[in-house]
N, C-alpha and C positions, 0 to 999 in steps of 0.2 A: 504494500500500500504506500509506504514512504517513497519507494522508487518511482511509482506512478505519479505521486504528488510532486516530487522533485522534477520529473520530466515535464509535467504540465506547467509548473511554475517557469521552467526554463523556456518552454515554447511560448507561453503567454508574454514573457518578457521581451521577446523579439518580434512579436506579431502586432500589427495595427491595421485592422480592417473593420469597416462598419458592420459587417455581418458576423464577425467572430467575437465572442465574448472577450471582455478585457479583464485582465488581472491588475490589482492595485498594489497589493502588498502580500508578503508571505514570510513565514518562518518555518522552515522544514527541519531545523536542527534542535529546536527547543523541546521541552518536556511535553508540550501540547502543540504539535505541528498544525499549521493552518495555512490557508490561502484565502485572501479577500478578493472576491470577484465583484464585478458590477452587478447591481440588482436588475433583474429582468422580470417585469411583472406579468408577462403573458403566460398562457398555458403552453405545455409541450404540444407539438404537432400530434403525437400519439394520442394524447387526451382528446384533442379536437376530433380526430378521426373516429375514436371510439364512441364519443358522445353524439357527434353530428353526421358521421358518414363522410363520404368522399367530398373533396373540395370542389367548388365551382371553378369553371375554366379560368376565369379572371384571377382567382386566388392561386391556382396551380401555376399559371404562367409567371406571375410575379415571384412565387416561391422558387420556381426553377431558375429564373434569371438571377435572383439574389444568391441562391446556394451555389450556382455555377460560378458566379463572381468570387465568392469566398474560396471555393476550391481552386480556382485559377490562381488566386493570390497565394494560397498556401503552397501550391505546387511551384510557383515562381520563387518562393522562399525556400524551396526544397524541403517542404514539410508534407507528410502524408498523415491524414487524420486517422484512417483505418477503422473508424466506427461511425460512419455516416448512417443515421437512422432517425425515424420520427421522434424517438424519445430524447435525442440529442439536438433537437431544434425547438427553440422557444419562439412562439408566434406572438410578436408584438407589432408595433407599427411597421417594422421590417423584421423578417425572421432572423434569428440569431443562432449560429452554430456554436454549441457548447461542448464541453468534456474532451479535453485534449490529453487525458491521462494515458491513453495508449498510443498517442501520436508519436511518430518517429521522423527522423530525417529521412530523406529519400534513400540515402546510402544505408542507413541502419535498417530500414524496411527491406531493402534488397537482400540483406543478410539474415533475415529472420529464419529461425529453424524450429519455431513453434507457432501455434495458432494464436492470433491476436485479432480480436474483434467480436462481434455478436453473430452467432451462427446464422440466423435467418437473413442477415444483411451482408454477409461476407462474400467477397468475390471468390471464384474458384481457386485462384492462386493463394488465397489466405487460408484455405482449408487444411493444407498439409505442406507448408513450405519446407524445403525448396522443391520437394517432389512434384507438387502441383503447380509450381510456377514461382515467379518472383513478385511479391507484393510491392506496389508502388502507386503512383498517381492513378493508374487505371483502376486500382482497387477502390479508390474513392469515387470514381465515375460510376462503377458498378453499384456502390452503396447509394449514390444519388439516384440511379435508375430504379432500384428496388423501392426507395423512399417515394419517388414520384409515381411509380406504378401503384403503390399502396394508396397514395393520396388521391389518385384519379379513379381507382377501381374499388377501393375499400378492402382489398386483400393483397397479400404479397404474391408476386408472380409464381413462386414455387411452393406456396403454402408454408408448411413447417419443415419441408425437406431442405437439406443442404443443397446448394447450387450444383455441386458435383454429382449428386444422385438424381436430380430431377430432369424431367423432359424439358426441352426448350420452351420458354414461356411464350404465351400468345396474348396479345392485347385484345380485349373484347371488341367486337365489330362496332359497338355503339360509340366507341371513343374515336373522335375525329383523327384522321391520319396526321394532321398538322401537330397534334399532341403525341399520338402513338409512335410515330416514326422516330423522333429524337429520344423518347424514353426507351424504346426497344434498342436503339443504337447503343445506349449506355449499357445494355445487358448483352451485347454481342461479343 
């Protein structure tokens, strides 16, 4: 837990993007380690989906643009989040990506030899590295795809199965191709 907290503090200290949560102060060496993060009053995306079902198209497009912007920024900083999912997104005036406790530098992610992430949102290469592939920025794109699929359909593309054991996902025909195609591209 302390290793994850220290990693998150280090990441937050070097990142500055309006969609990524900000850290203000931390003490990871004291008797009671802590990190002070900005207060984000909105609910988690996972809570909204559970209570109200899929997002409206307008909400989904804005969410996709904002999260893509944050991931683009992280990847330009050579940071991989490795746990993009609805419970790590706070829905406020603008969505906010939180929880960098498992984030790694791109180089460190490429050398992972154990599973990091949340099963239902992990890219295939995260499921058994290095045998299954090399985790990296594409892993975050996969997590984004699963998150957006769930936001538009109300369920994950592979249900509760790991991506490595599931049949290729299909977008319901009711979803407009202008939304479906980019989401499915994230999952290819």
